[in-house]
C-alpha positions in Angstrom: 0.6 -27.4 3.4 0.8 -28.8 0.0 3.2 -27.6 -2.6 0.4 -25.9 -4.5 -0.8 -24.1 -1.4 2.7 -22.9 -0.7 3.2 -21.7 -4.3 -0.2 -20.0 -4.3 0.6 -18.2 -1.0 3.9 -17.1 -2.4 2.3 -15.6 -5.5 -0.4 -13.8 -3.5 2.2 -12.4 -1.1 4.4 -11.3 -4.0 1.5 -9.5 -5.7 0.5 -7.8 -2.4 4.1 -6.7 -1.8 4.3 -5.2 -5.3 1.0 -3.2 -4.6 2.4 -2.0 -1.3 5.7 -0.8 -2.9 3.7 1.0 -5.7 1.6 2.7 -3.1 4.6 3.7 -0.9 6.2 5.3 -3.9 3.1 7.2 -4.8 2.6 8.4 -1.2 6.2 9.4 -0.8 6.2 11.3 -4.1 3.1 13.2 -3.2 4.6 14.1 0.1 7.6 15.6 -1.7 5.5 17.7 -4.1 2.5 18.9 -2.0 2.4 22.0 0.2 -0.7 20.7 2.0 0.0 19.7 5.6 -3.2 17.6 5.7 -2.0 15.5 2.7 1.4 15.0 4.3 -0.2 13.8 7.6 -2.6 11.6 5.8 0.1 10.0 3.6 2.4 9.4 6.6 -0.5 7.6 8.3 -1.0 5.5 5.2 2.7 4.7 5.0 2.7 3.6 8.6 -0.2 1.2 8.0 1.2 -0.3 4.8 4.1 -2.1 6.6 1.7 -4.6 8.2 -1.3 -4.2 5.9 -3.2 -7.1 4.5 -5.0 -7.1 1.1 -8.1 -5.4 2.4 -6.2 -2.5 4.0 -4.2 -2.0 0.8 -7.3 -2.1 -1.3 -9.0 0.6 0.9 -5.9 2.9 0.7 -5.9 2.5 -3.1 -9.6 3.3 -3.2 -9.1 6.4 -1.0 -6.2 7.7 -3.1 -8.2 7.4 -6.3 -10.8 9.7 -4.9 -8.3 12.5 -4.6 
């Protein structure tokens, strides 16, 4: 892989990791403040997915959270 390709993949991975951390914080905060069992279960599922999620999964979770 070229130096540019390596640099680009690092930047993309770094941006994705930042999005994941932001989502994790939002989900954990909502779990602390909600009384809804459904929301807690949903958020735990999302948190489990985020560890190995690619950009499409992260985008879908962000989209779903904006609906609520």
